[in-house]
N, C-alpha and C positions, 0 to 999 in steps of 0.2 A: 672396671664396672661397665664402661661403655662397650667393651668388646664382647660382653656376655650376650648382648642382643643378637649377635650374628649366629650364635649356637642354637637359637630357637627360630631362626628365619631361613627360608630357602636362599641360596642353594646349599649352604654349609650343613643345615639340618638334614637334608636329603643325603649328603655325602656321609654323614655320621651314621645315619640309619642303614645306608648301603654297606658300610664297613661292619656294622653290627651283624647284618645278614651273613656276610662272609665268615665272620668269626664263629657264628653258630652253625655253619653248614655241615661240618663233619660230625658233631655230636648231636645236634638237634635239627636234622634236615627239614622236618615239617615246619618247625617254628621259623627256621631260616627262610623257607619258601614263603611263609605268611608275611614275614617282615619285609622281604624283598618285593613281594607283590603289592603290599600296602604302600610301600615307598614309591613304586612305579606309578600306582594309581594316583597318589598325592601329587607327584610331579605333573602327571597328565592333567589333572583337574586344575591345578594352579596355573598352568600354562594356557588355559583356554581364554579367549577374549570374553566370553560370557561370564566366566568366574571373576575376572578382573572388574568387569562392569558391575557385577552384583556386590562385590566387596567395597568398591569405591562409592557406589550409590548410597550405601549405608552410612557413609561419612559426610556426605554433602548435606549441610543443614541450612546454609545461609544464601539468600538471594543476592544478586549483584545490586549494589546500591545506586541510587540516583544522586544527582547533585543536591537535591533537597535533603536527602538523608545525610550527605556529607557535610552539610552546612554546620552541624554541631561539632565537627572535628576541629582540633587545634593544631594537629600535626599529622604527618603521614609516616607510618613505620613500615619499613620493608625488612622482612626477616631473611637472614642468610639461608642459602640453599645448597651449600657445598662448593667445592673448588675443583679446578683442573690444575694439576701440578705441572710445572715447567712447560708452559704453553709456548710453542715455537713462535706464535704470532705476537707474544709479549716478550720476546728476546729471552726465553727461558725462565721467565718469572711466572709465579702462579697467577691464575685469574679465576673468575667466577664460573660455575657450571652453567650449562644451558638452562636449567631450571631457575637458577638464581638470576640469570640475565633476563629471563622472562618476567620475573618479579620486579626487577629494576625498571624495565620498560613500562610496566603498569604503574609503578610508583611515579615515574617521570610524567606519565600521561595525566595522572591525578594532580601532580604538582602544577602542571601547566593550566589545568582547569580551575584549580582552587587557589593557587598562590601560597598554599600551606608549606611550612618547612618540611624538609625530607630528612628522616632519620634512618640510617642503616645499622643493623645490629647483627653481630657475629664475631666470635673470637677465634682462638686457636683450639680446635676440637681435640687434636692429639697432644697439644701442649708444646710441640717441637717445631711448629711451622714458623717460618721467618716473619710472615705478615698475617695479621688477623683477617678474617673474612670481611669485616667492615672496611678495612683498608683496601682490600681488593675491590669491593663494591664502590667505594668512594673514587677509586682511580678510574673505574669504568665510567662512572657518572661524569667525571671530570674530562676524560679524554675522548669518550664516545658521545655522551649526551651534552657535553659542554656546560655542566652544572658545577659550580665551584663551592657554593655555600651549602655543605652537607654536614649534618650532625652524625657523629659516629659513637656507637657503643661497641667496644672491642674486647670485652672481658668474658663474654658468655660462651659456654660450650654446649648448652642444651636449650631447648625451647623454654624451659622454666627459668634458666638464666637470662635468656633474651628478655623475658617479661620482668624479672626482678631488676636487672641493671637498667633497662630502658625506663622502667617506672621511676627509678631514682633520678634519671636525667630529666624526665618530664616534670616531676614534682619540683625540681630545682628551678624550673622555669614557670611554675604555676599552672601546669597543664594536667588534665586528667582524662581527656577524650581524644582518641586517634582513629584515623583510617588505618586498618591493619591489612597489609598486603602479603598474602602467601597463597600457596596452592589450596584449592577447595578441600582436599582431603586432610590437609594440615590445619585448617581453620578451627575445628572443634577443640583440639588440644591447645592451640594457641590462644583462643578466646578464653578458655578456662584459666590458663596460666596468667593472662593479663588481668582477668577479673579477680583472681586470687591476690594480686598485688594492688588492687584498688583502681585499676585503669579501665575505663569504659572503652569498648571497641566498636567500630563500625566495620565489619568484615568486608574486604574486597577480595572475593575468591577468584582464582584463575585456574584454568585447567579443569573446569567442571565436566562431568561425563556427558557424552553425546547420547543419542537415543540407543536403546538396547540393541546390541549386535543381532543381526538377523541372518538367516540362511546358513548354509553349510560352512561358510568361512568362520562363523562364530564358534564352531566346534573343532577347528584345526589348531593344534598347539603351536604357540609361538614363543620364542625366547624372550622377547621384550615384554610379553604378558606375564611371564614368570616373575620378572623384575617388578613390574607394576603391582602384581598381587603381593609380593613380598613387602613393598612399600606401604600398601594398604594395611596389611597385617601389622606392620610396625606401628602404624598410627593407632590401631585398636589397642595394641599392647601398651603403647605410650600413655594412652588415656587411663587405662587400668592402673598402671604403675603410679602415675601422678596422683590419682585418687586414693590409692592405698597409702602412699607417702603422707598425704594430707590427713587421712584418717588416723594414721599412727601418730602423727605429730600432735593431733588434737585429743588423742586418747588419754 
């Protein structure tokens, strides 16, 4: 089921549309031309810096908290953000992705400011990984940030799982309010998932969009912007899917 999302997101979506255009070319050349042109235009638009800014701007809902805001929290939860496999700097072991490392750094900063316990959450997304994401995160916290006492939730494979299993961990310790550290575009889906499990969150968004891109550079296609746009679309789709699942569960 998790693999299905790649079929509705760039670049695999564009590859499939391109192949469809090729298949149609001999029997339906006009339709094939329309499909190919639409696919090219879609790739162009999604690769623009201004498109990425517009998509991500619609996801950013929460301001950065103050220490006063954080005073209600009982723990800090850092959501997993992917892995790098067989990293040479870790002697061939997996480690956290750049995005996850940024989340960890922010969690550590809040830990030092508040003294609150730190919880890392993430399991084996594919099910075949040797170590859960939470284990990778805990190792980085231990060996890079010199933090030993870290709570781990290592069973989750989705954001909804992050919320469900972390909520169990929190309730077992009499906690119901947390600082939630993840990327700004991921916060809406994460906050909803934790609220569904009865956990109050104080969002700590990172990676918020800068000012709207200006000038000719904002209209020049870039490969990294295609990736960024795909990630933003993934968040919109994730929100809709989660809401649909909850609606069906309550129907």
